[in-house]
C-alpha positions as CSV (number, residue, x, y, z in Angstrom):
1,X,96.1,47.2,106.7
2,X,93.9,45.4,109.2
3,X,92.2,47.2,112.1
4,X,94.4,45.9,114.4
5,X,97.3,47.0,112.9
6,X,95.8,51.0,112.8
7,X,95.9,50.4,116.7
8,X,99.4,49.2,116.9
9,X,100.7,51.7,114.7
10,X,98.2,54.4,116.6
11,X,99.5,52.8,120.2
12,X,103.2,53.1,118.8
13,X,102.7,56.9,117.4
14,X,100.8,58.1,120.9
15,X,104.0,56.3,122.9
16,X,106.4,57.9,121.2
17,X,104.7,61.4,121.8
18,X,104.3,60.0,125.7
19,X,108.4,59.3,125.6
20,X,109.2,62.4,123.7
21,X,106.9,64.8,126.3
22,X,108.0,62.8,129.3
23,X,111.6,63.2,128.6
24,X,111.5,66.8,127.6
25,X,109.7,67.0,130.9
26,X,111.8,65.0,133.2
27,X,115.0,67.3,131.8
28,X,113.2,70.7,132.5
29,X,112.1,69.4,135.8
30,X,116.3,68.0,136.2
31,X,117.4,71.5,135.9
32,X,114.5,72.5,138.6
33,X,115.7,70.2,141.2
34,X,119.8,71.0,140.2
35,X,119.2,75.2,140.3
36,X,116.9,74.7,143.7
37,X,119.9,72.5,145.0
38,X,122.0,75.4,145.2
39,X,119.9,77.4,146.4
40,X,119.2,75.5,149.4
41,X,123.0,74.8,149.5
42,X,123.8,78.1,149.2
43,X,121.7,79.5,151.7
44,X,122.5,76.7,154.1
45,X,125.3,78.5,154.0
46,X,124.9,81.6,153.8
47,X,121.8,81.9,156.6
48,X,124.1,81.6,159.7
49,X,126.6,84.3,158.8
50,X,123.5,86.8,157.7
51,X,122.4,85.9,161.2
52,X,125.9,86.9,162.7
53,X,125.7,90.5,160.2
54,X,122.7,91.2,161.3
55,X,123.4,90.7,164.8
56,X,126.1,92.5,164.1
57,X,125.0,95.3,162.4
58,X,122.3,95.9,165.7
59,X,124.6,95.7,167.9
60,X,126.8,98.5,165.7
61,X,123.2,101.0,165.2
62,X,122.8,100.6,169.6
63,X,126.4,101.4,170.0
64,X,126.3,104.7,167.7
65,X,122.9,105.8,169.3
66,X,124.8,105.5,172.8
67,X,127.6,107.5,170.9
68,X,125.5,110.2,169.3
69,X,123.0,110.0,172.5
70,X,126.2,111.6,174.0
71,X,127.4,114.1,171.7
72,X,123.7,116.1,171.0
73,X,124.5,116.9,174.8
74,X,127.7,117.5,175.0
75,X,126.8,119.5,171.8
76,X,124.5,121.8,173.7
77,X,126.3,122.4,176.6
78,X,128.7,123.4,173.7
79,X,127.0,125.4,172.4
80,X,126.0,127.2,175.8
81,X,129.3,127.5,176.6
82,X,130.3,129.3,173.1
83,X,127.5,131.6,173.5
84,X,129.2,132.6,176.9
85,X,132.7,132.9,176.1
86,X,134.2,130.1,178.4
87,X,137.3,129.4,176.8
88,X,138.0,126.9,178.9
89,X,134.8,125.3,178.9
90,X,134.6,125.0,175.7
91,X,137.9,122.9,175.5
92,X,136.7,120.5,178.5
93,X,133.6,119.7,176.6
94,X,135.7,118.9,172.7
95,X,137.6,117.3,174.9
96,X,134.6,114.7,176.3
97,X,133.6,114.6,172.2
98,X,136.9,113.8,170.4
99,X,136.8,110.1,171.8
100,X,133.0,109.6,171.2
101,X,133.6,111.1,167.5
102,X,136.2,108.7,167.2
103,X,133.9,105.4,168.3
104,X,130.9,106.7,166.7
105,X,133.5,107.2,163.1
106,X,135.3,103.7,163.5
107,X,131.2,101.9,164.7
108,X,130.2,103.5,160.8
109,X,133.2,102.5,159.4
110,X,132.8,99.1,160.4
111,X,129.1,98.8,160.1
112,X,129.0,99.7,156.6
113,X,131.5,97.5,156.0
114,X,129.9,94.7,157.6
115,X,126.5,95.8,155.6
116,X,129.0,95.4,152.0
117,X,129.9,92.1,152.9
118,X,126.1,91.5,153.8
119,X,124.6,92.9,150.6
120,X,127.3,90.9,148.4
121,X,126.0,87.7,150.0
122,X,122.1,88.7,150.0
123,X,123.4,89.3,146.2
124,X,124.8,86.0,145.5
125,X,121.6,83.9,146.9
126,X,119.3,86.8,144.2
127,X,121.4,84.7,141.8
128,X,120.7,81.5,142.6
129,X,116.7,82.4,143.4
130,X,116.6,83.7,139.8
131,X,118.5,80.4,138.8
132,X,115.5,78.7,140.5
133,X,113.0,81.1,139.1
134,X,114.2,81.0,135.5
135,X,114.3,77.8,135.6
136,X,110.9,77.2,136.4
137,X,109.7,79.2,133.7
């Protein structure tokens, strides 16, 4: 075998190695692209809903805080009325507190439901993120 034949064989061998490495990397990168596209698509769909949920949760927190603040005032008045033994005043205060308690409980229930929905979507996005991370390996 001549010198040029050896060079040709070396080039062919190196070309095969290059081909295998390139094909392997292309497959790896395609997997990463696919995973990233799934994440981007999922986030694009979820992003506006997450913003809506956040806004709702903030509004609910404000509403609950308002009701709780009023209840705190009535609670102090109720304790004073109980100490004074004024049954008529106790009933008036309790009547004022009842709708506020109902509002607070309703807001709390809605907030928990909204939080659960939001957390479920965040878990889905986390799974897509983890897929991207594992694909980038």
